[in-house]
N, C-alpha and C positions, 0 to 999 in steps of 0.2 A: 180255477178248477178245484181248489181246496173247498171253496164254498159249495160248489156242485156236489163234490164228494161227501161233504158233511150231510147234505140233505138227502142223498140218494137212499141210504138204508133206513131213513126215518119217515120218508113220505108215505109208504104203505101203512105204517102205524098211525100216522096222522089221519089218513083217510079212514082207517078202521075205527078210530075214536069218534069221527064225525058221522059215521053211518051206523045203521043198526042191523045190518044183514050178516050172513055168515061169510066164510072165507071166499066162496065163489062170487058173492055179491061184491065184496071188497075188491077182489081182483078185477071184476068188470068195471067198477067205478075208477079204480086206480089206472087201469088201462086207458080209459077214456080221457083222464087228465094227461096221460103221457101223449096221446094222440093230439090233443089240443096244443100242447107244448110244441110238438114236432111240426104241426101245420104252421104255427106262427113262425117258427124258425125257418121253415122252408120258404115262406112268403117274404120274410123280412131280411134274411141274410143278404141277398143281392141289393135290396133297398138300402140297408145300412151302408154297404160298400159304396153305393152310388152317392149317398149323402156325404160320405167322407171325401169322395172325388170332387164334389161340388162345394162343400163348405169347410173342408180341411179335416184331417184325421183327429186332431186333439180335441176339438170341441164336441164332435159326435161321440168319441170314446168316453169323454167325461160325462156327457149327458146319459149315455147308456149305463155307465157304472153307478151313477147316482140313482137312476131309475131302478136298476137291479137291486140296490140296497133297500129302497122303499118297498119294492115288490116282495123281497124276502121278509121284511117286517110284516107285510100284509099276511103272509102265510103263517108267521109266528102268532099273530093275533086272530087268525081265521076262526069265526064263531060257527061257521057251517060249511058244508061241502061246496056250496055255490062259490064261496070266497076262495076256496082252493082252486076251483076251475078258473076263476078270474086271475088268481095269482099265477097259475101255470101259463095262462095265455100271455100275460104281461111279461113273465119270465122268458117266454119264447121270443118276444119282441126285443127286450133289452139285453137278453143274453146272446143275441145274434151278432156278436162282435168279432168272431173269428176272421171274417173277411177284412175287417179293419186292421186286425193284428197282422194278417198276411200282407196287407198293403204297406204297413209300417216296415216289414222286412224288405219288401221290394224297394221302398224309398231309401233305405239306409244301408243297403249292401250293393257291392259290385256283382255283376252277373256270375262271376266265377266263385263268389262267396255265398251266393243265395241259398244253395242247398244246405250249407252249414247253418245259415240263419234260420231256415225252416226247421232244421234238426234241433236247434236250441229251443225253438218254440214248442216243438213236440216233446222235448225233454222236460220243459217246464210243466206242460200238461200232465206228463206221466208222474212227476214228483208230486204235483198237487193232488193227483188222484190216489197216490199212495197214502199221503198224510190225511186227506179229508175224510175218507170213510172210517179210518181208525178213530179219529177224534169224534166224528159224528156218532159212531156206534156207542162209544163210551159216554158221551154227553147225553145221548138219547136215552140211555139206561137210567140216567138221573131224572130227566124230564123230557117229554117228547118235543116241547117247544124250544128247549135250550139251544140245540144246534142251529136253529133258524136265526136266533139272536146273534150267535157267533158268525154265521155266514153273512148276515147283514152288516156286521161290524167290518168284516173283511172287505166288502164292497165299498163301504164308506171310507175306509183307510186307503183303499186303492184309488178312490176318487181324489182324496186329499193329496196323496203322493203324486198322482198324475197332474194335479193343478200346479204343484210347485216344481216338479222335476221333468214331466213329460213335454218334450219339445214338439212343435209343429214341423212336420217333414215335407209337407206339400205346399210350396209357395203359391201365392194367389195367382200368379201368371200361368201356373200349370194346372189350375183347376178347370174341370169340365162343366160347361153350362148346359149339358144335354138334359133332355126331359127325364124326370124321375119316373114318369109313367112307363118308360121303356125298361126300367130296372125290375124285371120279373124273372123268376126261376125257369119258366118255360122257354124263354128266349135263349137261355144258355144251352139248352138241350139240343137246339138246332144243329150245333156243330157235329153231333154224333151222326147225323144223317149224311155227312160228307164222305163217309167211308163205311162200306158194309162190315168191315172188321170192327170199327169203333161202335157201330150200332149193335152188333152181336155181343161185343164186350160190355156194352152198357147194360144189356139184358142180364148177362152173367153177374155183373156187380149188383144189380137190383136184387136178384135172388139171394146172393151171398150176404149183402148188408141187411136185407129184411130178416133173414134168419138170425143174424147177430143182434140186431136191435130188439127183436122180439124176446130173445133170451135175457138181454139186459133189463127189460121192463119187468119181467116176472121173477127174476132171480131171488129177490128178497122174500117175496111172498111164497114162492115155491120151496125155498130152503126152510122157511119157518114152518110150513105145512108138512113137508116131507121128513125133515130131520129134527124139527123142534128147535131150530136155532133162534137165539135171541138177537138183540141189536148188536151186541159185542161180536158174536160169531159172524154176523152178516158184514159188519165193518171190517173184520179181519179178512174175510174172503175177498171183499172188494179191494182191499189193500194188496192182497196177493195178485189180483188181476193187474193192478198198476205196476207192481214190481216185475211181474212176468213180461208184460208188454215193453217195459223199459229195457229189460235185459235183451229180449228178442230183437226189438227194432233197433236198439243201440249197438248190439254186438254180433248178432247172428244172421241178420238178413244178407249182408254183403257176402260173407263166405258161402252161405247156402246157395244164393243165386249164382255165384261164381262157379260153384261145383256142379249144380244141377241144371242151370239155365232157368230162364224166367218161366217158360211153359211148364216144365216138370215141377218146379217149385210151387206153382199155382195148383197143379193137379194134385200133387201129394199133400200140400198144405190143406186144401179143402177136404180131401179124403180123411185126413187126420181129424179135422173138425167134425166130420160126419160120425166117425167112430166115437168121439167123446160125447156127442149129443145122444147117440144111441145108448151108451153106458149110463148117462145121467137120467135117461128116461125110465130105466128099470132098477137102478141101484137103490138100496135102502141104507147104504153105508156112507156116513158123512165123510169118512176119511178118503174114500174114493173121489168124492166131490172136490175136496181140497186138492188132491193129487191131480185131478183132471184139469184144473185151472191152468197150470203152466203148460200142459200138453196142448190144450186148446189154443192158448196164446201163441205157442210155437207154430201151429198150423195157420191160424188166422194172421198172426203178425208177419209171417213170411209171404203168405199168398197175396195179401192186399198190396204191398209195394210191388210185387211181381206183376200184378194186373196193371198197376199204374204205369210201370215202366214199359209194358207192352203197348199201352195206349199212347204214351208220349212219343213213340217212334213214328206214329201215323200223322203227326201234326207238326207244322213248321214251328221254329223257335219263337217267332213273334206271336203265335197263337197258343202258347203253352198256358198262359194265364186263363184264356178263354176255356181251354180244355179242363183245367182244374175247377173252374166254375161249373162246368157241365157235370163233372164227377161229383162235385159237392151237391148239385141239385138231385142227382141220383140218390146220394146218401140221404137227402131230405125226404124224398119219396119213400125210401126204405124205412125211415124212421116213423113214417105214418102207417105204412102197411104192417110192418113187423109187430109193433106193440098192439095194434088192433087184433091181429090174428092170435098172438100169444095169450093176451088177456081173455079173449073170447073162448079159446080152447081150454085154458085152465079153469075158467069160470064154469063152463059146461061140464067138464069131466070131473069136477068136484061137487057138482050139484046133485040134488035128488032125482033130476030128470035124466041123468046119464045112464046108459045101459050098464056101465060098470065104472068103478072108481079108478081113474087113471090120471093123477095129477101131472105125470110126465108126458102127457099126450103131445104137447107142443114140441118137446125135445125129440120125440119120435118123428114128428113132421119135419122138424129142422134137419134131422139126419137125412131124410129123403131129399130135402132141398140141397144140402151140401153134396150128396152123391150126384144129383143132377148137375150141379155146378162143376163138379170134378169131371164128369163125363163130357159136358159141353166144352170144358177147357181144353180137352184133348184135340178139339177141332180148330183151336186158334193157330194162326200162322204168324208168329212174331217176325218183324223185320230184323234182319241181321245187324242193323246199325242202331238198335235200341240204346237208351241212355245208359244202361248198366253194362253194356258190352265192353 
């Protein structure tokens, strides 16, 4: 996650260097690279998990880490924008290792300790995303390609450490010889059709995640255009995102849900997100943008676990893994739709063809989506025996 964080504030600048258009053209091209990455992750995340079920966790994880290192070097040396597209596609394939990491947690923990294991994994992601953007922003100010070299080194170091210290946790007798052709993201979504509430909740999560993924895609370009931020400011803002989510999800979710309940937490959390999106769409004050990050993280960081808890109550314990796969697939679809919409709207409303200049158009649209999610959430009927009860 440090490697991902290092590259995030720099990728738009790399795309800008390799293209000759204005900011609207850069946004469109960068959005397209984000969509390619998301499509490959959506397609290959269940496939990588299935490979680890069949051939073992360790070997597939090491291959992925090695491939990710070479892919990051490809971005570092990219001579044209075509190579960036290729690099982002390969990054989506080799970076789809979260399902393997989750499988490691399941292999190595008792059922009663599993939530803590996943929490540790989430904390590691959060800490990596605090450090990565800060380092990437400062290194990128020296040279655009430098963060990619460092990120590649991290992947190779990961691979070496994994080779010597990472143990195999799936014995050969427990490996599944099932067909890899059945490992597709669309199959996991079938579980949502088993309950009208799950299907309804899946639609809500699709809208919510799409709004957030779109914001993540254009954040660096938007803040550079609107506030004149450089790579250092962009890196600092992304580090604030990581700190905010770490604090919210580590210390505030449990008491908030205990006090408000899952449904009201989801309704109020997404409504807070809508307010912050609306403010970001019209403000010209960068201080407000900085202050808005923790408030947005509070809304989103509390609402998402509340939605997951509501969903978990409608599925038997032995199908919880299947449910998480379905929710991950929804997240994958959102990561395709959100960046496409945000990049297209920013590109259009900063171009000469726009009826008026409105770089915050996507945030205005995102505010509408969050209001819709909040309203739809009021119709949810959680079961009384949900996991957070």
